[in-house]
C-alpha positions in Angstrom: 12.0 -26.5 -47.9 11.8 -22.7 -47.6 15.2 -22.4 -49.4 13.9 -24.5 -52.2 10.7 -22.4 -52.5 12.6 -19.1 -52.4 15.0 -20.5 -55.3 12.1 -21.4 -57.4 10.5 -18.0 -57.0 13.7 -16.4 -57.8 14.2 -18.4 -60.9 10.6 -17.6 -62.1 11.1 -14.0 -61.4 14.1 -14.0 -63.6 12.1 -15.6 -66.4 13.1 -17.9 -69.4 15.7 -15.3 -70.6 18.4 -16.3 -68.0 18.6 -19.8 -69.7 18.4 -18.5 -73.3 21.5 -16.2 -73.3 24.5 -15.3 -71.0 24.1 -12.5 -68.5 24.9 -9.0 -69.6 24.3 -9.8 -73.2 21.4 -7.9 -74.9 19.0 -9.4 -77.3 20.5 -7.4 -80.0 23.9 -8.6 -79.2 22.7 -12.1 -79.5 21.3 -11.4 -82.9 24.6 -9.9 -83.8 26.6 -12.8 -82.7 24.3 -15.2 -84.7 24.5 -13.0 -87.7 28.2 -12.7 -87.5 28.5 -16.4 -87.0 26.4 -17.4 -90.0 27.9 -14.7 -92.3 31.5 -15.3 -91.3 31.1 -19.1 -92.0 29.9 -18.5 -95.5 33.1 -16.8 -96.7 36.6 -18.1 -96.7 39.8 -16.3 -97.7 43.2 -17.8 -98.4 41.9 -21.2 -97.3 40.6 -20.1 -93.9 37.3 -18.6 -92.6 37.2 -14.9 -93.1 37.4 -12.5 -90.2 35.7 -9.7 -92.2 33.9 -8.7 -89.2 37.2 -8.2 -87.2 36.1 -10.3 -84.2 38.3 -10.0 -81.2 40.1 -12.9 -79.7 38.3 -13.4 -76.5 36.6 -16.3 -74.7 33.2 -15.3 -76.1 34.6 -15.3 -79.8 36.2 -18.7 -79.0 33.0 -20.2 -77.8 30.8 -18.7 -80.5 33.1 -19.0 -83.4 35.4 -21.9 -82.7 35.4 -23.1 -86.2 36.8 -19.7 -87.3 39.5 -19.7 -84.5 40.7 -23.1 -85.3 41.0 -22.3 -89.0 43.2 -19.4 -88.2 45.2 -21.5 -86.0 45.6 -24.1 -88.7 46.7 -21.3 -91.1 49.4 -20.2 -88.4 50.6 -23.8 -88.3 49.8 -23.8 -84.5 50.6 -26.8 -82.5 47.9 -29.3 -81.5 48.3 -28.1 -77.9 47.3 -24.6 -78.9 44.3 -25.8 -80.8 43.3 -28.1 -77.8 43.5 -24.9 -75.6 41.0 -23.2 -77.9 38.6 -26.2 -77.8 38.9 -26.4 -74.0 38.0 -22.6 -73.7 34.9 -23.2 -75.8 33.8 -26.2 -73.7 34.4 -24.3 -70.5 32.3 -21.3 -71.6 29.1 -23.1 -71.2 30.2 -24.2 -67.6 31.2 -20.7 -66.9 27.8 -19.3 -67.9 26.1 -22.1 -65.9 28.2 -21.1 -62.8 27.4 -17.3 -63.3 23.7 -18.2 -63.3 23.9 -20.5 -60.3 25.9 -18.0 -58.2 23.3 -15.2 -59.2 20.4 -17.4 -58.3 21.8 -18.1 -54.9 22.5 -14.4 -54.4 19.0 -13.5 -55.3 17.6 -16.2 -53.1 19.7 -14.9 -50.2 18.5 -11.4 -50.9 14.8 -12.5 -50.9 15.3 -14.7 -47.7 17.0 -11.8 -45.9 14.0 -9.6 -47.0 11.6 -12.2 -45.5 13.6 -12.4 -42.2 13.1 -8.6 -41.9 9.4 -8.7 -42.8 8.7 -11.5 -40.2 10.8 -9.5 -37.6 8.7 -6.4 -38.2 5.5 -8.3 -37.9 6.7 -10.5 -35.0 3.9 -12.6 -33.5 3.8 -15.3 -31.0 4.6 -18.6 -32.6 6.4 -17.3 -35.8 10.0 -17.7 -34.3 10.3 -21.0 -36.3 9.6 -19.2 -39.5 12.1 -16.6 -38.7 14.8 -19.3 -37.9 13.9 -21.0 -41.1 14.4 -17.9 -43.3 17.7 -17.2 -41.6 18.9 -20.7 -42.3 17.6 -20.3 -46.0 19.6 -17.0 -46.2 22.7 -18.6 -44.7 22.5 -21.7 -47.1 22.0 -19.4 -50.1 25.1 -17.2 -49.2 27.2 -20.4 -48.8 26.0 -21.9 -52.0 26.7 -18.5 -53.7 30.4 -18.5 -52.3 30.9 -22.0 -53.4 29.8 -21.2 -57.0 32.0 -18.0 -56.8 35.1 -20.1 -55.8 34.4 -22.5 -58.7 34.0 -19.7 -61.1 37.2 -18.1 -59.9 39.2 -21.3 -60.6 37.6 -21.9 -63.9 38.4 -18.3 -65.0 42.0 -18.8 -63.9 42.3 -21.8 -66.1 40.6 -20.1 -69.0 42.9 -17.1 -68.6 45.9 -19.3 -68.8 44.8 -21.0 -71.9 43.9 -17.8 -73.6 47.3 -16.5 -72.9 48.8 -19.2 -75.1 46.6 -18.5 -78.3 47.9 -16.1 -81.0 45.7 -13.3 -82.6 43.3 -13.9 -85.3 44.4 -13.0 -88.8 43.4 -10.1 -91.0 42.1 -11.2 -94.4 45.0 -9.6 -96.2 47.3 -12.0 -94.7 48.3 -14.8 -97.4 48.5 -18.5 -96.5 52.1 -19.9 -96.1 54.3 -21.8 -93.9 57.4 -19.7 -93.2 59.2 -16.7 -94.7 59.8 -18.2 -98.0 55.9 -17.7 -98.7 55.7 -14.1 -97.7 54.2 -11.8 -100.3 56.4 -9.1 -101.8 54.4 -5.8 -101.9 57.1 -3.4 -103.0 60.7 -3.3 -104.2 62.5 -0.1 -103.8 65.7 1.0 -105.2 68.0 -0.8 -107.6 70.9 -2.8 -106.1 73.2 -1.6 -108.6 72.6 2.1 -108.1 74.9 2.8 -105.2 77.9 0.7 -106.6 77.5 2.8 -109.7 77.4 5.9 -107.7 80.4 5.0 -105.6 82.3 3.6 -108.7 82.8 0.0 -107.6 85.0 -1.8 -110.1 83.3 -4.6 -111.9 85.3 -7.2 -110.3 84.9 -5.9 -106.7 83.5 -8.4 -104.3 81.8 -6.5 -101.4 83.0 -7.6 -97.9 80.8 -8.6 -94.8 80.1 -5.8 -92.5 82.4 -7.1 -89.7 85.3 -7.1 -92.1 84.5 -3.5 -93.2 84.3 -2.3 -89.5 87.5 -4.2 -88.6 89.5 -2.6 -91.4 88.4 0.9 -89.8 89.5 -0.6 -86.4 86.1 -0.1 -85.0 85.0 -3.8 -84.3 85.9 -5.2 -80.9 84.2 -8.6 -80.9 86.8 -10.6 -79.0 86.8 -8.2 -76.2 83.1 -8.2 -75.9 83.0 -12.0 -75.9 85.7 -12.4 -73.3 83.6 -10.0 -71.1 80.0 -11.2 -71.8 80.0 -14.3 -73.8 78.9 -15.2 -77.3 76.5 -12.7 -79.3 78.0 -9.6 -77.7 80.1 -7.1 -79.6 81.8 -3.8 -78.9 82.3 -0.9 -81.3 84.7 1.8 -81.2 85.8 5.0 -82.8 84.3 5.9 -86.0 82.0 3.0 -86.1 80.5 3.6 -82.7 80.1 7.2 -83.8 78.3 5.9 -87.0 76.0 3.9 -84.9 75.0 6.8 -82.7 74.6 8.9 -85.9 72.1 6.5 -87.4 69.9 6.5 -84.1 70.0 10.1 -83.9 69.1 10.6 -87.5 66.1 8.0 -87.1 65.1 9.9 -84.0 65.2 13.3 -85.6 63.3 12.1 -88.5 60.4 10.6 -86.5 60.0 13.6 -84.1 60.6 16.5 -86.4 58.9 15.1 -89.5 56.6 12.4 -88.5 55.2 13.7 -85.4 56.1 11.2 -82.9 56.7 12.0 -79.1 60.1 11.1 -78.0 60.1 8.9 -74.9 62.8 7.8 -72.6 61.5 4.6 -70.9 62.5 1.9 -68.4 64.7 -0.9 -69.5 63.3 -3.2 -66.8 59.7 -4.2 -66.9 57.4 -6.7 -64.9 55.8 -9.8 -66.1 52.3 -8.2 -66.4 53.7 -5.5 -68.9 55.2 -8.4 -71.1 51.9 -10.4 -70.8 50.2 -7.2 -72.0 52.3 -7.2 -75.2 52.3 -10.9 -75.8 55.9 -11.9 -75.0 54.6 -13.8 -71.9 53.7 -16.5 -71.2 54.6 -18.0 -74.5 58.2 -16.7 -75.2 59.6 -16.7 -71.7 62.8 -18.5 -72.9 63.6 -15.5 -75.1 63.7 -13.1 -72.3 66.6 -12.0 -69.9 65.1 -12.5 -66.4 66.4 -10.6 -63.3 66.6 -12.8 -60.2 64.1 -11.9 -57.6 66.9 -11.4 -55.1 68.2 -8.5 -57.3 64.9 -6.7 -58.3 61.1 -7.2 -58.7 58.8 -4.9 -60.4 56.0 -4.1 -57.8 56.4 -7.7 -56.5 56.2 -9.2 -60.1 59.3 -11.0 -61.8 61.5 -8.5 -63.7 62.9 -8.7 -67.0 65.1 -6.7 -69.4 63.0 -5.3 -72.4 63.2 -7.2 -75.5 62.0 -4.2 -77.4 60.8 -0.6 -76.4 57.3 -1.8 -77.7 56.9 -3.3 -74.3 57.3 0.0 -72.1 55.9 2.2 -74.7 52.5 0.4 -75.2 52.1 -0.1 -71.5 52.5 3.6 -70.7 48.6 3.7 -70.7 47.8 0.2 -69.3 44.5 0.1 -67.3 43.6 3.6 -68.6 40.7 5.0 -70.4 41.9 7.6 -73.0 39.8 10.1 -74.8 39.0 9.8 -78.6 40.2 13.2 -79.0 43.7 12.4 -77.8 44.0 9.5 -80.4 46.1 8.5 -82.1 49.0 8.7 -79.7 52.4 8.3 -81.5 55.6 7.4 -79.4 59.3 6.8 -80.4 62.1 5.5 -78.2 65.8 4.6 -78.8 66.7 1.8 -76.4 69.0 -1.1 -76.1 67.1 -4.4 -76.4 67.9 -7.7 -74.8 67.0 -11.0 -76.3 68.2 -14.6 -75.3 67.5 -15.9 -78.8 66.9 -19.3 -77.5 65.7 -20.7 -80.7 68.4 -19.5 -83.0 71.3 -21.8 -81.8 73.9 -21.9 -84.6 72.2 -19.3 -86.7 73.7 -15.9 -87.7 76.7 -16.3 -85.4 78.8 -13.9 -87.3 78.9 -10.1 -86.9 76.0 -8.0 -85.9 73.0 -9.7 -87.4 71.9 -11.4 -84.3 73.2 -10.3 -81.0 71.8 -10.5 -77.5 72.1 -6.8 -77.1 71.2 -4.4 -79.7 70.0 -0.9 -80.3 66.5 -0.1 -81.9 64.4 2.8 -82.7 60.7 1.8 -81.9 57.6 3.2 -83.2 54.3 2.7 -81.3 50.8 4.1 -82.1 47.7 3.8 -80.0 44.6 4.2 -82.2 40.9 3.8 -82.6 39.6 0.6 -84.5 38.4 2.9 -87.2 42.0 4.5 -87.9 44.3 1.5 -87.0 44.8 0.2 -90.7 45.6 3.8 -92.0 47.9 4.3 -89.1 49.5 1.1 -89.7 50.3 2.1 -93.2 51.5 5.4 -92.0 53.9 4.0 -89.4 55.2 1.6 -92.1 55.9 4.4 -94.5 57.8 6.4 -91.7 60.1 3.3 -91.3 60.5 3.1 -95.1 61.4 6.8 -95.4 64.5 6.3 -93.1 65.8 3.6 -95.6 65.0 5.8 -98.6 66.8 8.8 -97.2 69.9 6.4 -96.7 69.5 5.4 -100.4 69.5 1.6 -99.2 67.4 -0.7 -101.6 64.9 -2.8 -99.6 61.8 -4.9 -100.2 58.6 -4.7 -98.3 56.8 -8.0 -97.7 53.5 -8.9 -96.2 54.0 -11.8 -93.7 52.2 -15.1 -94.5 50.2 -16.7 -91.7 52.9 -19.2 -90.9 55.5 -16.5 -90.3 53.3 -13.8 -88.5 54.2 -12.8 -84.9 52.1 -14.0 -82.2 50.4 -10.7 -81.3 50.0 -9.4 -84.9 47.0 -9.7 -87.1 48.7 -8.0 -90.1 52.6 -7.4 -90.5 54.9 -5.9 -93.1 58.6 -6.7 -92.9 61.1 -4.3 -94.4 64.2 -6.2 -95.8 67.3 -4.3 -96.7 69.9 -5.4 -99.2 73.2 -6.5 -97.9 75.8 -6.8 -100.8 78.4 -8.5 -98.7 76.0 -11.5 -97.8 74.2 -11.1 -101.1 70.7 -11.2 -99.6 67.9 -9.1 -98.2 67.6 -9.2 -94.4 64.9 -7.9 -92.1 65.5 -4.5 -90.7 62.1 -3.8 -89.4 58.6 -5.4 -88.7 55.7 -3.2 -88.5 52.7 -4.9 -86.9 48.9 -4.1 -86.4 47.9 -6.0 -83.4 44.3 -4.6 -83.5 42.8 -4.8 -79.9 44.7 -8.1 -79.0 47.3 -6.2 -76.7 44.8 -3.7 -75.6 42.5 -6.3 -74.3 45.4 -7.9 -72.2 46.5 -4.7 -70.7 42.8 -3.1 -70.3 43.8 -0.2 -72.6 40.6 1.5 -73.6 39.3 4.9 -75.0 35.9 6.6 -74.6 34.5 7.6 -78.0 33.3 11.2 -78.3 29.8 11.8 -77.4 27.4 12.7 -80.4 26.2 16.2 -80.6 23.0 16.9 -78.6 20.0 17.0 -80.6 18.1 20.2 -80.8 15.1 20.5 -78.6 16.1 17.9 -76.1 17.2 19.1 -72.7 18.8 15.9 -71.6 22.5 15.5 -72.2 23.4 12.3 -74.3 24.9 9.6 -72.2 28.5 9.1 -72.4 29.5 6.3 -74.7 31.0 3.3 -73.2 34.8 2.9 -73.2 36.0 0.6 -76.1 39.4 -1.2 -76.6 42.1 0.7 -78.5 44.1 -0.7 -81.2 48.0 -0.8 -81.0 50.5 -0.6 -83.8 54.3 -0.9 -83.5 57.4 -1.2 -85.7 61.1 -0.6 -85.8 62.0 2.6 -87.3 64.7 1.2 -87.6 66.8 -1.5 -85.9 70.1 0.5 -85.5 72.4 -2.4 -85.5 71.0 -3.8 -88.9 71.0 -0.2 -90.2 74.7 0.0 -89.4 75.3 -3.5 -91.1 73.5 -2.1 -94.3 75.5 1.1 -94.3 78.9 -0.8 -93.8 78.2 -3.2 -96.7 76.6 -0.8 -99.1 78.9 2.1 -98.7 82.2 0.3 -98.5 85.1 1.1 -100.9 87.5 -1.2 -102.4 90.5 0.4 -100.5 88.9 -0.3 -97.1 87.4 2.9 -96.6 83.7 3.8 -95.9 81.7 6.6 -97.6 79.5 8.2 -94.9 75.9 8.5 -96.3 74.9 12.3 -97.0 72.1 12.5 -94.5 74.4 11.1 -91.7 77.3 13.8 -92.2 75.9 16.4 -90.0 75.9 13.8 -87.1 79.5 12.7 -87.9 81.4 16.1 -87.8 80.7 16.4 -91.6 83.1 13.6 -92.3 82.7 12.3 -95.7 84.9 9.3 -95.7 86.1 7.1 -92.8 89.5 5.7 -93.7 91.5 2.8 -92.3 94.1 4.0 -89.8 
């Protein structure tokens, strides 16, 4: 009876507001949520609800804007299972709020019962032992009830986090609607595919060869030896071709560090599962990763994997950190081997260097504020484009449609280089703005600069609360595919290869590589 009376008093003390909004949400935030919901639903873009307010993908957004989230999942051609995950999160959010309120009510009741015990003990009189015991019992019951609510809340949040890990990022309003890469939007076509053939004086009847044939003629392609050692989709390069691959990587690194302002990094090639969860490769794309057996190595007790891209270690450099706004943007570049199982590409691109399990890539990563992320995304993409332009390689820039966009990206450009041997444009770089999607998963935040103190006020302004960073990544460029493009675009009818002018300082000033 005492416990019930204490519970009722605690509820009355909290007032009606405890039941009108989630805890820790100010009335102004509730107003903003309502305004954002009503205005967002009035606008559609590319057949989906606009995300012009750039809402983050978190449990609160899913609960408050489920229609928007589902419309973006429909635009991505997401599975029914993924959409059901969003609906489940939305339904569980109300249960979560109720459990939080229940736990807090029990904790308040325990606090008040404990205070009553102290008061009765201080004013101990003959005959009040029964009241003291009742108050102690009420305190104990409240503590047990709070612990039970906390346990239920923990289990629920584990379920919600697992479901949230399977849901891709929301789309930028610039992303066009489409099912696959055939519906990507061409933004730019750079260069003329006839310019290099004219410059190299190709005969009109010359049929350019595939890159592997060009490399083989120069005795630099050792595919059979690699397969005998490592299996399918591995290659070995030798002599001038191996030197040319290194020259491309060195040229890209020098461009980005000397001209574009990136900081060169050397990063681990093995990372733990939490790092891959932060960037979005796990849990959804586990089958595409090369796992290391726990008997061989673990990363701080976590499952270990070979990196699929340097994006993973570069972005995770600041995981669980709060950066200063004055330090942003951070720009990193690394040249690493990358390892991908390519589980979903069986039978595709089995020839040559286009799709291999191991490949070199120069990766660009930027960590920015929300206000500068779009401009930094454009800048990073230009930096990758500059490498192609310096090599005089024709390419096209496309904006990925909703059905082709990567899991973590909200907006992405692909750069596709011209391959005359294959007679097609092929992707050589993807430059993605993930907004705060990755930062939320890895607790990467920054503290905005404090506003200047007002004149006449002695008190210092409060430090602004930390906010989530935005992360941007892109290839600058994929070294293997850049080698493919150079081999096919700079080949000569006699089997030799002209070395692009910008690469000659890295090749001992060689101008032509000739068959032995």
